[in-house]
C-alpha positions as CSV (number, residue, x, y, z in Angstrom):
1,M,0.1,0.0,0.0
2,A,1.5,3.4,-0.9
3,E,2.2,6.0,1.8
4,K,-0.2,9.2,1.1
5,R,1.4,11.4,3.8
6,Q,3.0,14.4,2.5
7,H,5.0,15.1,5.6
8,Q,6.9,13.1,8.0
9,R,5.4,12.1,11.5
10,V,7.3,12.7,14.7
11,R,6.3,10.6,17.6
12,C,5.1,12.6,20.3
13,D,3.7,11.8,23.9
14,S,2.3,15.4,25.0
15,K,-1.0,16.1,26.4
16,C,-3.7,18.0,24.5
17,L,-7.3,19.2,24.7
18,L,-9.5,18.6,21.9
19,Y,-12.9,20.6,21.8
20,Y,-15.7,19.4,19.6
21,E,-19.1,21.0,19.8
22,Q,-19.8,21.7,23.6
23,T,-17.5,18.8,24.6
24,K,-13.9,19.0,26.0
25,Y,-11.6,16.0,25.8
26,C,-8.4,15.4,27.3
27,G,-6.0,13.2,25.2
28,V,-2.3,12.5,24.2
29,I,-0.9,13.3,20.9
30,S,0.6,10.0,19.4
31,N,2.4,11.7,16.7
32,I,2.2,14.9,15.0
33,S,3.3,16.5,11.5
34,L,3.1,19.7,9.5
35,S,-0.4,18.8,8.3
36,G,-2.0,16.7,11.3
37,A,-1.7,14.6,14.4
38,A,-3.1,11.2,15.7
39,V,-4.5,11.8,19.2
40,R,-5.6,9.3,21.9
41,L,-8.7,10.6,23.6
42,Y,-9.7,10.0,27.2
43,G,-13.7,9.3,27.9
44,L,-14.5,9.2,24.0
45,Q,-17.4,7.3,23.0
46,I,-17.5,5.2,19.8
47,G,-19.2,7.1,17.2
48,A,-18.9,10.6,19.2
49,L,-16.5,12.0,16.6
50,Q,-16.9,11.1,12.7
51,A,-14.6,11.5,9.7
52,G,-15.4,15.0,8.1
53,D,-16.3,16.5,11.7
54,T,-14.4,19.8,12.6
55,C,-12.8,20.5,16.1
56,S,-10.2,22.4,17.7
57,L,-6.8,20.9,19.2
58,I,-4.9,22.8,21.9
59,L,-1.3,21.2,22.1
60,C,-1.3,21.4,25.8
61,A,-3.2,20.3,28.9
62,D,-3.9,23.9,30.1
63,P,-5.5,26.3,27.6
64,E,-4.6,29.3,29.8
65,V,-0.7,28.7,29.4
66,C,-1.1,27.6,25.7
67,F,-1.8,30.1,23.0
68,C,-1.9,28.0,19.9
69,K,-5.2,26.1,18.8
70,Y,-5.7,24.4,15.7
71,T,-8.7,23.9,13.7
72,G,-8.8,20.3,12.3
73,R,-10.8,17.9,10.4
74,I,-11.0,14.4,11.7
75,T,-9.8,11.9,9.0
76,R,-10.5,8.7,11.0
77,S,-12.0,8.0,14.2
78,S,-11.8,4.6,16.3
79,S,-12.7,3.7,20.0
80,A,-8.8,4.1,20.6
81,E,-7.7,7.3,18.5
82,I,-8.5,9.7,16.0
83,G,-6.7,11.1,13.0
84,L,-6.7,15.0,12.5
85,E,-5.8,17.0,9.7
86,F,-4.9,20.7,10.4
87,I,-7.0,23.1,8.4
88,E,-5.8,26.4,10.3
89,L,-3.8,27.8,13.2
90,H,-5.0,30.6,15.5
91,A,-2.2,31.9,17.5
């Protein structure tokens, strides 16, 4: 199977927050690239997030400290992890 990724991924184990509609999910970034990330989320219900849904990702566990927020589109979702494509960076 051919690799579709445009950017190299970097393994990561950093805490993050994901906002989807009115819900905040705590998680850990498994890996990240210039164009997206794979994120393990805690308390995620199966089917809560679907491919194509838009959400926001903060690259730390404290939104008062972190000033970078990414808007992203979910590319895949399972009970263990989501794939996220970055659409826009808000500094």
